[in-house]
LOGU-892685 format. One record per residue (C-alpha): residue number from 1; residue in three letters; x, y, z. Coordinates in nm, 2 decimals, always signed. Each point is the difference from the previous one (the first is absolute). Layout:
% residues N
num / residuo / px / py / pz
NUM / Ala / X / Y / Z
...
This chain:
% residues 526
num / residuo / px / py / pz
1 / Met / -0.76 / -3.42 / +0.54
2 / Leu / +0.25 / +0.24 / +0.16
3 / Lys / +0.13 / +0.26 / -0.25
4 / Lys / +0.22 / +0.31 / +0.05
5 / Val / -0.18 / +0.32 / -0.11
6 / Asn / +0.08 / +0.38 / +0.00
7 / Ile / -0.17 / +0.19 / +0.28
8 / Phe / +0.04 / +0.38 / -0.04
9 / Asn / +0.07 / +0.20 / +0.32
10 / Gly / +0.07 / +0.36 / -0.07
11 / Asn / +0.32 / +0.02 / -0.21
12 / Ser / +0.13 / -0.35 / +0.09
13 / Ile / -0.11 / -0.34 / -0.12
14 / Arg / -0.03 / -0.27 / +0.26
15 / Tyr / +0.00 / -0.37 / -0.10
16 / Leu / -0.24 / -0.22 / +0.20
17 / Ser / -0.11 / -0.37 / -0.02
18 / Leu / -0.38 / +0.02 / -0.04
19 / Gln / -0.27 / -0.27 / -0.11
20 / Val / -0.08 / +0.10 / -0.34
21 / Gln / -0.14 / -0.16 / -0.32
22 / Pro / +0.27 / -0.14 / -0.24
23 / Val / +0.06 / +0.27 / -0.27
24 / Lys / -0.09 / -0.13 / -0.35
25 / Glu / +0.28 / -0.01 / -0.25
26 / Leu / -0.02 / +0.24 / -0.29
27 / Lys / +0.00 / -0.21 / -0.32
28 / Gly / +0.16 / +0.14 / -0.31
29 / Lys / +0.21 / +0.32 / -0.04
30 / Trp / -0.16 / +0.31 / +0.16
31 / Lys / +0.09 / +0.36 / -0.08
32 / Ser / -0.05 / +0.33 / +0.17
33 / Val / -0.08 / +0.31 / -0.19
34 / Val / +0.04 / +0.35 / +0.13
35 / Gly / -0.10 / +0.34 / -0.17
36 / Leu / +0.04 / +0.34 / +0.16
37 / Glu / -0.17 / +0.33 / -0.02
38 / Val / +0.20 / +0.30 / +0.12
39 / His / -0.13 / +0.35 / +0.08
40 / Ala / +0.29 / +0.25 / -0.02
41 / Gln / -0.07 / +0.36 / +0.12
42 / Ile / +0.14 / +0.24 / -0.28
43 / Ala / +0.26 / +0.24 / +0.13
44 / Ser / -0.20 / +0.32 / -0.06
45 / Glu / -0.04 / +0.30 / +0.22
46 / Ser / -0.36 / +0.03 / -0.06
47 / Lys / -0.29 / -0.27 / -0.03
48 / Leu / -0.11 / -0.16 / -0.33
49 / Phe / -0.32 / +0.23 / -0.06
50 / Ser / +0.06 / +0.28 / +0.25
51 / Gly / +0.26 / +0.24 / +0.12
52 / Ser / +0.01 / -0.14 / +0.36
53 / Gly / +0.35 / -0.10 / +0.14
54 / Thr / +0.12 / -0.35 / +0.02
55 / Ala / +0.25 / +0.02 / +0.29
56 / Phe / +0.00 / -0.29 / +0.23
57 / Gly / -0.08 / +0.08 / +0.37
58 / Ala / -0.19 / +0.33 / -0.05
59 / Pro / -0.26 / +0.08 / +0.27
60 / Leu / -0.32 / -0.20 / -0.03
61 / Asn / -0.24 / +0.14 / -0.29
62 / Ser / +0.24 / +0.29 / -0.06
63 / Ala / +0.07 / -0.10 / -0.37
64 / Val / -0.36 / -0.03 / -0.12
65 / Ser / -0.14 / +0.21 / -0.28
66 / Tyr / -0.38 / +0.04 / -0.07
67 / Phe / +0.03 / -0.26 / -0.29
68 / Asp / +0.18 / -0.24 / +0.24
69 / Ala / -0.29 / +0.02 / +0.25
70 / Ser / -0.24 / -0.05 / -0.29
71 / Ile / -0.18 / +0.34 / +0.04
72 / Pro / -0.29 / +0.02 / -0.26
73 / Gly / +0.10 / +0.22 / -0.31
74 / Thr / +0.38 / -0.08 / +0.03
75 / Leu / +0.17 / -0.15 / -0.31
76 / Pro / +0.33 / -0.20 / -0.05
77 / Val / +0.30 / +0.16 / -0.18
78 / Leu / +0.25 / -0.26 / -0.10
79 / Asn / +0.36 / +0.05 / +0.12
80 / Arg / +0.25 / +0.02 / -0.30
81 / Arg / +0.29 / -0.09 / +0.22
82 / Cys / -0.17 / -0.33 / +0.11
83 / Val / -0.07 / -0.09 / -0.36
84 / Glu / +0.37 / +0.06 / -0.09
85 / Leu / +0.14 / -0.20 / +0.29
86 / Gly / -0.25 / -0.30 / -0.09
87 / Ile / +0.12 / +0.01 / -0.36
88 / Lys / +0.36 / +0.00 / +0.12
89 / Thr / -0.06 / -0.32 / +0.22
90 / Ala / -0.18 / -0.16 / -0.29
91 / Leu / +0.29 / +0.06 / -0.24
92 / Ala / +0.25 / -0.13 / +0.24
93 / Leu / -0.21 / -0.33 / +0.04
94 / Gly / -0.01 / -0.05 / -0.37
95 / Cys / -0.38 / +0.08 / -0.04
96 / Lys / -0.20 / +0.09 / -0.30
97 / Ile / -0.12 / +0.36 / +0.08
98 / Asn / -0.36 / +0.05 / -0.13
99 / Glu / -0.04 / +0.33 / -0.20
100 / Val / -0.35 / +0.03 / +0.15
101 / Ser / -0.10 / -0.12 / +0.34
102 / Met / -0.32 / +0.05 / +0.20
103 / Phe / -0.11 / +0.07 / +0.35
104 / Asp / -0.29 / -0.19 / +0.18
105 / Arg / -0.19 / +0.00 / +0.32
106 / Lys / +0.03 / -0.31 / +0.21
107 / His / -0.29 / +0.01 / +0.26
108 / Tyr / +0.02 / -0.14 / +0.35
109 / Phe / -0.10 / +0.14 / +0.33
110 / Tyr / +0.26 / +0.06 / +0.29
111 / Ala / -0.02 / +0.27 / +0.26
112 / Asp / +0.34 / +0.13 / -0.13
113 / Leu / -0.12 / +0.03 / -0.36
114 / Pro / -0.22 / +0.30 / +0.00
115 / Ala / -0.11 / +0.01 / -0.35
116 / Gly / -0.11 / -0.36 / +0.01
117 / Phe / +0.23 / -0.08 / -0.29
118 / Gln / +0.36 / -0.02 / -0.10
119 / Ile / +0.14 / +0.16 / -0.33
120 / Thr / +0.20 / -0.26 / -0.17
121 / Gln / +0.09 / -0.14 / -0.35
122 / Gln / -0.19 / -0.32 / -0.05
123 / Arg / -0.09 / -0.01 / -0.38
124 / Ala / +0.31 / +0.15 / -0.15
125 / Ala / +0.32 / +0.04 / +0.23
126 / Leu / +0.30 / +0.22 / -0.04
127 / Ala / +0.21 / -0.28 / -0.12
128 / Asn / -0.01 / -0.38 / -0.06
129 / His / +0.22 / -0.30 / -0.07
130 / Gly / +0.32 / +0.06 / +0.19
131 / Gln / +0.26 / -0.23 / +0.12
132 / Met / +0.25 / -0.03 / +0.29
133 / Thr / +0.30 / -0.23 / +0.04
134 / Phe / +0.16 / +0.01 / +0.34
135 / Pro / +0.25 / -0.22 / +0.21
136 / Val / -0.13 / -0.24 / +0.26
137 / Ile / +0.23 / -0.06 / +0.30
138 / Val / -0.09 / -0.32 / +0.21
139 / Pro / +0.26 / -0.08 / +0.28
140 / Gly / +0.18 / -0.32 / -0.09
141 / Arg / -0.09 / +0.02 / -0.36
142 / Lys / +0.14 / +0.14 / -0.31
143 / Val / -0.13 / +0.32 / -0.11
144 / Tyr / -0.25 / -0.01 / -0.29
145 / His / -0.20 / +0.25 / -0.21
146 / Lys / -0.37 / +0.01 / -0.03
147 / Thr / -0.22 / +0.18 / -0.24
148 / Val / -0.35 / +0.13 / +0.08
149 / Gln / -0.25 / +0.17 / -0.24
150 / Leu / -0.16 / +0.32 / +0.10
151 / Leu / -0.35 / -0.02 / -0.13
152 / Gln / -0.11 / +0.37 / +0.07
153 / Leu / +0.12 / +0.33 / +0.16
154 / Gln / -0.28 / +0.24 / +0.08
155 / Leu / -0.05 / +0.33 / +0.20
156 / Glu / -0.25 / +0.02 / +0.27
157 / Gln / -0.07 / +0.20 / +0.31
158 / Asp / +0.03 / -0.13 / +0.36
159 / Ser / -0.26 / -0.01 / +0.27
160 / Gly / +0.02 / +0.16 / +0.34
161 / Lys / +0.07 / -0.18 / +0.33
162 / Ser / -0.21 / -0.11 / +0.27
163 / Leu / +0.12 / +0.04 / +0.36
164 / His / -0.16 / -0.24 / +0.26
165 / Asp / -0.01 / +0.12 / +0.36
166 / Glu / -0.08 / -0.30 / +0.20
167 / Gln / +0.00 / +0.17 / +0.34
168 / Met / -0.27 / +0.24 / -0.12
169 / Arg / -0.16 / -0.26 / -0.22
170 / Arg / -0.02 / +0.22 / -0.31
171 / Ser / +0.17 / +0.04 / -0.34
172 / Leu / +0.14 / +0.33 / -0.15
173 / Val / +0.11 / +0.08 / -0.35
174 / Asp / +0.32 / +0.17 / -0.12
175 / Leu / -0.03 / +0.11 / -0.37
176 / Asn / +0.36 / +0.10 / -0.03
177 / Arg / +0.05 / -0.31 / -0.22
178 / Ala / -0.33 / +0.06 / -0.21
179 / Gly / +0.11 / +0.06 / -0.35
180 / Leu / +0.37 / -0.08 / +0.05
181 / Pro / +0.14 / -0.09 / -0.36
182 / Leu / +0.06 / -0.37 / -0.04
183 / Met / +0.13 / -0.24 / -0.28
184 / Glu / -0.15 / -0.34 / +0.02
185 / Leu / +0.23 / -0.27 / -0.16
186 / Val / -0.18 / -0.33 / -0.07
187 / Phe / +0.25 / -0.29 / -0.05
188 / Ala / -0.08 / -0.33 / -0.17
189 / Pro / -0.01 / -0.31 / +0.22
190 / Asp / +0.36 / -0.11 / -0.10
191 / Leu / +0.15 / -0.04 / +0.34
192 / Ala / +0.02 / -0.32 / +0.19
193 / Thr / +0.15 / +0.08 / +0.36
194 / Gly / +0.02 / +0.26 / +0.26
195 / Glu / +0.37 / +0.06 / -0.08
196 / Glu / -0.09 / +0.08 / -0.36
197 / Ala / -0.29 / +0.24 / +0.12
198 / Ala / +0.24 / +0.19 / +0.22
199 / Ser / +0.27 / +0.01 / -0.26
200 / Leu / -0.24 / +0.15 / -0.23
201 / Ile / -0.10 / +0.28 / +0.24
202 / Lys / +0.37 / +0.07 / +0.08
203 / Glu / +0.07 / +0.04 / -0.36
204 / Leu / -0.31 / +0.23 / -0.06
205 / Ile / +0.10 / +0.21 / +0.30
206 / Leu / +0.36 / +0.04 / -0.15
207 / Ile / -0.14 / +0.11 / -0.33
208 / Leu / -0.27 / +0.24 / +0.13
209 / Arg / +0.27 / +0.17 / +0.21
210 / Arg / +0.23 / +0.03 / -0.29
211 / Leu / -0.28 / +0.16 / -0.19
212 / Lys / -0.10 / +0.21 / +0.30
213 / Thr / -0.36 / -0.08 / -0.07
214 / Cys / -0.07 / -0.14 / +0.35
215 / Ser / +0.17 / +0.03 / +0.34
216 / Cys / -0.09 / -0.37 / +0.06
217 / Lys / -0.02 / +0.05 / +0.38
218 / Met / -0.22 / -0.29 / +0.09
219 / Glu / -0.02 / +0.12 / +0.37
220 / Glu / -0.16 / +0.32 / -0.12
221 / Gly / -0.24 / -0.19 / -0.24
222 / Ala / +0.17 / +0.12 / -0.31
223 / Leu / +0.02 / -0.36 / -0.14
224 / Arg / -0.26 / -0.27 / +0.08
225 / Val / +0.00 / -0.35 / -0.12
226 / Asp / -0.30 / -0.25 / -0.05
227 / Ala / +0.07 / -0.35 / -0.09
228 / Asn / -0.21 / -0.24 / -0.18
229 / Ile / +0.10 / -0.37 / +0.07
230 / Ser / -0.13 / -0.34 / -0.12
231 / Ile / +0.12 / -0.36 / -0.03
232 / His / -0.09 / -0.24 / -0.27
233 / Lys / +0.11 / -0.34 / -0.13
234 / Glu / +0.24 / +0.02 / -0.30
235 / Gly / -0.19 / -0.03 / -0.32
236 / Glu / -0.33 / +0.13 / +0.15
237 / Pro / -0.18 / +0.34 / +0.00
238 / Leu / +0.11 / +0.25 / +0.27
239 / Gly / -0.14 / -0.06 / +0.34
240 / Thr / -0.23 / +0.21 / +0.21
241 / Arg / +0.20 / +0.31 / +0.12
242 / Thr / +0.02 / +0.20 / +0.33
243 / Glu / +0.11 / +0.36 / +0.01
244 / Val / +0.22 / +0.12 / +0.27
245 / Lys / -0.05 / +0.38 / +0.04
246 / Asn / +0.23 / +0.29 / +0.09
247 / Ile / +0.33 / -0.18 / +0.08
248 / Gly / +0.21 / +0.27 / +0.17
249 / Ser / +0.37 / -0.09 / -0.05
250 / Val / +0.23 / -0.21 / -0.23
251 / Arg / +0.06 / -0.26 / +0.26
252 / Ser / -0.37 / -0.04 / +0.07
253 / Ile / -0.06 / -0.05 / -0.37
254 / Ser / +0.23 / -0.32 / +0.00
255 / Gln / -0.15 / -0.12 / +0.32
256 / Ala / -0.36 / +0.06 / -0.07
257 / Val / +0.02 / -0.17 / -0.35
258 / Thr / +0.19 / -0.30 / +0.14
259 / Tyr / -0.25 / -0.04 / +0.28
260 / Glu / -0.30 / +0.03 / -0.22
261 / Ile / +0.14 / -0.26 / -0.24
262 / Gln / +0.07 / -0.24 / +0.28
263 / Arg / -0.35 / +0.06 / +0.15
264 / Gln / -0.15 / -0.08 / -0.33
265 / Phe / +0.20 / -0.32 / -0.05
266 / Asp / -0.10 / -0.12 / +0.36
267 / Ile / -0.37 / +0.06 / -0.07
268 / Val / +0.01 / -0.20 / -0.33
269 / Ser / +0.21 / -0.27 / +0.14
270 / Gln / -0.27 / -0.06 / +0.28
271 / Gly / -0.28 / -0.01 / -0.27
272 / Gly / -0.11 / +0.35 / +0.06
273 / Val / -0.11 / +0.27 / -0.24
274 / Ile / +0.17 / +0.34 / -0.06
275 / Ile / -0.25 / +0.29 / +0.04
276 / Asn / +0.02 / +0.31 / -0.21
277 / Glu / +0.06 / +0.25 / +0.27
278 / Thr / +0.20 / +0.32 / +0.10
279 / Arg / +0.24 / -0.06 / +0.27
280 / Ser / +0.23 / +0.24 / +0.20
281 / Trp / +0.36 / -0.06 / +0.12
282 / Asp / +0.07 / +0.01 / +0.38
283 / Ala / +0.37 / +0.08 / +0.02
284 / Glu / +0.02 / -0.09 / +0.36
285 / Lys / -0.16 / -0.34 / -0.01
286 / Arg / +0.14 / -0.06 / -0.36
287 / Cys / -0.31 / -0.14 / -0.14
288 / Thr / -0.28 / +0.13 / -0.22
289 / Ile / -0.35 / +0.07 / +0.14
290 / Ala / -0.34 / -0.02 / -0.17
291 / Met / -0.16 / +0.33 / -0.07
292 / Arg / -0.29 / -0.06 / -0.24
293 / Asp / -0.10 / -0.25 / -0.25
294 / Lys / -0.02 / +0.09 / -0.37
295 / Glu / -0.26 / -0.27 / -0.10
296 / Val / -0.25 / +0.28 / -0.10
297 / Val / +0.19 / +0.21 / -0.26
298 / Gln / -0.04 / +0.38 / +0.10
299 / Asp / -0.17 / +0.21 / -0.26
300 / Tyr / +0.21 / +0.33 / -0.02
301 / Arg / -0.23 / +0.13 / -0.27
302 / Phe / +0.29 / +0.14 / -0.20
303 / Met / -0.12 / +0.30 / -0.22
304 / Pro / +0.20 / +0.26 / -0.20
305 / Glu / +0.12 / +0.30 / +0.20
306 / Pro / -0.23 / +0.28 / -0.15
307 / Asn / +0.22 / +0.28 / +0.13
308 / Leu / +0.33 / -0.11 / -0.17
309 / Pro / +0.06 / -0.01 / -0.37
310 / Pro / +0.22 / -0.29 / -0.15
311 / Leu / +0.36 / +0.05 / +0.08
312 / Arg / +0.19 / +0.05 / -0.32
313 / Leu / +0.39 / -0.02 / -0.03
314 / Asn / +0.23 / +0.12 / -0.26
315 / Met / +0.17 / -0.31 / -0.14
316 / Leu / +0.21 / +0.18 / -0.27
317 / Asp / +0.35 / +0.15 / +0.05
318 / Asp / -0.10 / +0.33 / -0.17
319 / Gly / +0.19 / +0.23 / +0.23
320 / Thr / -0.31 / +0.10 / +0.18
321 / Asp / +0.06 / +0.23 / +0.31
322 / Asp / -0.07 / -0.24 / +0.29
323 / Glu / +0.03 / +0.30 / +0.25
324 / Asp / -0.32 / +0.15 / -0.17
325 / Pro / -0.27 / -0.09 / +0.24
326 / Tyr / -0.25 / +0.01 / -0.28
327 / Ser / +0.19 / -0.24 / -0.22
328 / Leu / -0.05 / -0.38 / -0.01
329 / Val / +0.24 / -0.20 / +0.22
330 / Ser / +0.28 / -0.11 / -0.22
331 / Val / +0.08 / -0.37 / +0.05
332 / Pro / +0.33 / +0.01 / -0.22
333 / Thr / +0.13 / +0.30 / +0.21
334 / Leu / -0.05 / -0.20 / +0.32
335 / Ala / +0.16 / -0.32 / -0.15
336 / Lys / +0.33 / +0.21 / -0.06
337 / Asp / +0.01 / +0.09 / +0.37
338 / Leu / +0.00 / -0.35 / +0.14
339 / Pro / +0.29 / -0.08 / +0.23
340 / Glu / +0.22 / -0.31 / +0.00
341 / Leu / -0.21 / -0.29 / +0.15
342 / Pro / +0.11 / -0.25 / +0.26
343 / Glu / +0.06 / -0.29 / -0.22
344 / Glu / +0.20 / +0.21 / -0.24
345 / Thr / +0.22 / +0.11 / +0.30
346 / Arg / +0.06 / -0.36 / +0.09
347 / Val / +0.11 / -0.10 / -0.35
348 / Tyr / +0.24 / +0.30 / +0.01
349 / Leu / +0.15 / -0.11 / +0.34
350 / Val / +0.05 / -0.36 / -0.12
351 / Glu / +0.14 / +0.10 / -0.33
352 / His / +0.21 / +0.31 / +0.09
353 / Tyr / +0.12 / -0.09 / +0.35
354 / Lys / -0.02 / -0.38 / -0.03
355 / Leu / -0.21 / -0.04 / +0.32
356 / Asn / -0.19 / -0.32 / +0.04
357 / Gln / -0.37 / +0.00 / -0.04
358 / Glu / -0.09 / -0.03 / +0.37
359 / Val / +0.22 / +0.30 / +0.10
360 / Ala / -0.14 / +0.22 / -0.30
361 / Ile / -0.37 / -0.08 / +0.13
362 / Ile / +0.09 / +0.09 / +0.36
363 / Leu / +0.17 / +0.33 / -0.10
364 / Val / -0.29 / +0.11 / -0.23
365 / Asn / -0.25 / -0.10 / +0.27
366 / Glu / +0.17 / +0.24 / +0.24
367 / Pro / +0.04 / +0.32 / -0.20
368 / Ile / +0.22 / +0.18 / +0.27
369 / Leu / +0.24 / -0.29 / -0.01
370 / Leu / +0.02 / +0.01 / -0.39
371 / Asp / +0.06 / +0.37 / +0.02
372 / His / +0.29 / -0.05 / +0.25
373 / Phe / +0.15 / -0.27 / -0.22
374 / Leu / +0.00 / +0.19 / -0.31
375 / Lys / +0.16 / +0.31 / +0.16
376 / Ile / +0.26 / -0.21 / +0.19
377 / Ile / +0.10 / -0.20 / -0.31
378 / Lys / +0.04 / +0.31 / -0.21
379 / Gln / +0.22 / +0.19 / +0.27
380 / Leu / +0.19 / -0.30 / +0.12
381 / Pro / +0.07 / -0.20 / -0.31
382 / Ala / +0.31 / -0.16 / +0.17
383 / Ile / -0.23 / -0.20 / +0.24
384 / Pro / -0.12 / -0.33 / -0.13
385 / Thr / -0.38 / +0.00 / -0.08
386 / Lys / -0.05 / -0.31 / +0.21
387 / Thr / +0.16 / +0.17 / +0.31
388 / Ile / -0.26 / +0.29 / -0.04
389 / Thr / -0.29 / -0.23 / -0.05
390 / Asn / +0.09 / -0.23 / +0.27
391 / Phe / +0.03 / +0.30 / +0.25
392 / Leu / -0.33 / +0.15 / -0.10
393 / Leu / -0.21 / -0.33 / +0.00
394 / Asn / +0.19 / -0.22 / +0.25
395 / Asp / +0.08 / +0.27 / +0.25
396 / Leu / -0.21 / +0.32 / -0.04
397 / Leu / -0.32 / -0.18 / -0.09
398 / Thr / +0.05 / -0.27 / +0.25
399 / Tyr / +0.04 / +0.27 / +0.28
400 / Cys / -0.32 / +0.16 / -0.12
401 / Asn / -0.19 / -0.32 / +0.02
402 / Lys / +0.17 / -0.08 / +0.35
403 / Val / -0.14 / +0.34 / +0.14
404 / Asn / -0.33 / -0.02 / -0.20
405 / Ile / +0.03 / +0.32 / -0.20
406 / Asp / -0.02 / +0.08 / -0.36
407 / Val / +0.33 / +0.08 / -0.18
408 / Glu / -0.13 / +0.36 / -0.07
409 / Asp / -0.05 / +0.04 / +0.38
410 / Cys / +0.37 / -0.09 / +0.07
411 / His / +0.21 / +0.31 / +0.09
412 / Leu / +0.29 / -0.09 / -0.21
413 / Thr / +0.07 / +0.24 / -0.29
414 / Tyr / +0.16 / -0.09 / -0.33
415 / Asn / +0.32 / +0.18 / +0.12
416 / His / +0.01 / -0.21 / +0.32
417 / Leu / -0.03 / -0.33 / -0.22
418 / Lys / +0.26 / +0.13 / -0.25
419 / Asp / +0.26 / +0.09 / +0.29
420 / Ile / -0.06 / -0.34 / +0.17
421 / Leu / +0.06 / -0.20 / -0.34
422 / Lys / +0.31 / +0.22 / -0.06
423 / Ala / +0.14 / -0.09 / +0.33
424 / Leu / -0.10 / -0.36 / -0.03
425 / His / +0.17 / -0.03 / -0.35
426 / Ala / +0.30 / +0.17 / +0.12
427 / Glu / +0.02 / -0.26 / +0.30
428 / Glu / -0.02 / +0.28 / +0.26
429 / Ile / -0.29 / -0.18 / +0.15
430 / Asn / -0.13 / -0.35 / -0.03
431 / Leu / -0.36 / -0.12 / -0.05
432 / Gln / -0.07 / -0.03 / +0.36
433 / Ala / +0.09 / +0.36 / +0.05
434 / Ala / -0.20 / +0.10 / -0.31
435 / Arg / -0.30 / -0.16 / +0.15
436 / Lys / +0.07 / +0.17 / +0.33
437 / Leu / -0.01 / +0.35 / -0.19
438 / Ile / -0.33 / -0.07 / -0.15
439 / Glu / -0.14 / -0.05 / +0.34
440 / Leu / +0.17 / +0.31 / +0.15
441 / Leu / -0.11 / +0.22 / -0.28
442 / His / -0.36 / -0.10 / +0.00
443 / Glu / -0.03 / +0.02 / +0.39
444 / Tyr / +0.18 / +0.35 / +0.04
445 / His / -0.14 / +0.15 / -0.35
446 / Thr / +0.33 / +0.19 / -0.04
447 / Gly / +0.37 / -0.02 / -0.01
448 / Glu / +0.29 / -0.05 / -0.25
449 / Val / +0.11 / -0.35 / -0.09
450 / Asn / +0.37 / +0.08 / +0.05
451 / Glu / -0.07 / +0.16 / +0.35
452 / Leu / -0.21 / -0.30 / +0.11
453 / Ile / +0.28 / -0.24 / -0.10
454 / Lys / +0.25 / +0.19 / +0.22
455 / Thr / -0.25 / +0.07 / +0.28
456 / His / -0.12 / -0.37 / +0.04
457 / Lys / +0.35 / -0.13 / -0.09
458 / Leu / -0.13 / -0.20 / -0.30
459 / Glu / +0.32 / +0.00 / -0.20
460 / Gln / +0.11 / -0.33 / -0.15
461 / Ile / +0.32 / -0.15 / +0.16
462 / Ser / +0.24 / -0.08 / -0.28
463 / Asp / +0.33 / +0.04 / +0.20
464 / Ile / +0.18 / -0.34 / -0.08
465 / Asn / +0.17 / -0.02 / +0.32
466 / Leu / -0.32 / +0.05 / +0.21
467 / Ile / -0.19 / -0.25 / -0.22
468 / Thr / +0.28 / -0.26 / +0.05
469 / Asp / -0.04 / +0.06 / +0.37
470 / Tyr / -0.37 / -0.08 / -0.03
471 / Cys / +0.05 / -0.30 / -0.21
472 / Gln / +0.25 / -0.16 / +0.23
473 / Lys / -0.24 / +0.05 / +0.29
474 / Ala / -0.29 / -0.13 / -0.20
475 / Ile / +0.21 / -0.33 / -0.09
476 / Glu / +0.07 / -0.05 / +0.37
477 / Asn / -0.37 / +0.04 / +0.09
478 / Gln / -0.12 / -0.22 / -0.28
479 / Ala / +0.27 / -0.27 / +0.01
480 / Lys / -0.23 / -0.29 / -0.10
481 / Ala / -0.11 / +0.20 / -0.31
482 / Ala / +0.36 / +0.07 / -0.07
483 / Lys / +0.09 / -0.36 / -0.01
484 / Gln / -0.31 / -0.09 / -0.21
485 / Tyr / +0.11 / +0.26 / -0.27
486 / Gln / +0.35 / -0.13 / +0.01
487 / Ser / -0.13 / -0.35 / -0.05
488 / Gly / -0.18 / +0.10 / -0.32
489 / Lys / -0.34 / +0.14 / +0.13
490 / Ala / -0.01 / +0.33 / -0.19
491 / Lys / -0.33 / +0.11 / +0.17
492 / Ala / +0.17 / -0.01 / +0.33
493 / Leu / +0.16 / +0.32 / -0.09
494 / Phe / -0.33 / +0.17 / +0.03
495 / Ala / -0.01 / -0.05 / +0.39
496 / Ile / +0.35 / +0.17 / +0.04
497 / Val / -0.11 / +0.29 / -0.23
498 / Gly / -0.30 / +0.04 / +0.22
499 / Glu / +0.22 / +0.01 / +0.32
500 / Val / +0.21 / +0.28 / -0.17
501 / Ala / -0.31 / +0.20 / -0.06
502 / Lys / -0.10 / -0.04 / +0.35
503 / Leu / +0.34 / +0.10 / +0.14
504 / Ser / +0.03 / +0.31 / -0.22
505 / Glu / -0.38 / +0.09 / +0.06
506 / Gln / -0.09 / -0.06 / -0.36
507 / Lys / +0.26 / +0.26 / -0.13
508 / Ala / +0.28 / -0.21 / -0.14
509 / Asn / +0.04 / +0.00 / -0.39
510 / Met / -0.11 / -0.37 / -0.07
511 / Lys / +0.21 / -0.02 / -0.33
512 / Ile / +0.31 / +0.06 / +0.19
513 / Val / -0.13 / -0.23 / +0.29
514 / Val / -0.06 / -0.29 / -0.23
515 / Lys / +0.34 / +0.02 / -0.16
516 / Cys / +0.18 / +0.05 / +0.33
517 / Leu / -0.17 / -0.30 / +0.16
518 / Glu / +0.08 / -0.23 / -0.31
519 / Asn / +0.37 / +0.09 / +0.02
520 / Leu / +0.01 / -0.03 / +0.38
521 / Leu / -0.16 / -0.34 / -0.01
522 / Lys / +0.21 / -0.12 / -0.28
523 / Ser / +0.32 / +0.11 / +0.16
524 / Ser / -0.10 / -0.17 / +0.34
525 / Lys / -0.09 / -0.32 / -0.18
526 / Lys / +0.36 / -0.03 / -0.12
């Protein structure tokens, strides 16, 4: 039987007709289940249990204390700042903070783990039972909100990094990362798709950056995501899961989860069995690759960390001086210091500025755009809100996507944007000129908007006599469209308007052009 199947070739998918066995139809309703585990590096200047630095890109093995290298006789000293930032994160995510939490040793043997164990929180974590509600945007579908439970937030130390030299056929170890402070966030398997998984991580990144508890720079390893994925028939127990490790970008999260769900469906539909295994994501080939099976459960030999006492917190709002290094960390004091969270900002934008939900989501997802919007709308209240948001989203953001840069890397300042919008609102320039100014300001990194308008002759033409000349010439050039318009086909006017835009080099005031054309065509019809 000839059947069309997907053949992966690098980043593309080719479709070939091959002789394959017919795929069995899956009977009943099947569901996919996704749970995420996130390791977020705490934004502290020193490590979790030592005074070594945490700066990314430091020379190899230059930020390593005796404790990080596991020199005998060295002891861990808990970093108070890491505890505070962990609590702030847990509070923002609606967690129950535990008054007493414990540290444990998790034993496993890697070359970049010099002690042979990791200090973590297995028995009693810093916080439990949180919840996140976040918007999910799927192209072509209406925005919907998803709620996921956060089972646990715990503190733990990172391992080092193995560097493999294939040419010399040897491996080296960099211990700069050894002991870096991490928060591990374990989410319940409440997700169903790759889009939901990516949306959860986008929201988490926004929250952590608002709290300033993690830089979330995935390219630097500051945020790492593992996805647990399974499928099952509705009404039956959850299926065998696979774990996709260390996914390195938000886009890859969506792609990896989507691919793995489809891979499992394909196996089951052909009568196969899902194996409990760990897989990695190949971003170039866009597929998951088997790393190791998990049929034999690894015994981590968890045991209490003997060198660290239980972590006790102050849960009472009793006016304790939280600056005192010898006092307990005060949870109520940290709770008072929480900033406005992304979902609260979205609600404010919708209710106060009457923005639609999609626009509010995009603005909050791009903090610099949100900052520009709030400043412009306060300083230029005469400009309609829709004009501002359309310019920021449809023109500035579109340009950034076109040249493949992040908005924060665009060289337009708030003052540039404000001056462009002022000129646009005053009808000194049109939208085409405004888009040209975005391009010029980004490319040349400098310049005043008013000077660029004059230098590049971007002023809008509003002179009625000049526009009348353009309109008459356009009617002559588009005689067929003119007759169609006069015979009742209103859309034919667009062709003539386009001709005027062409003749005026996109500078004519289109409001005046449309009125002028309508008058000329009506009078010539008589």
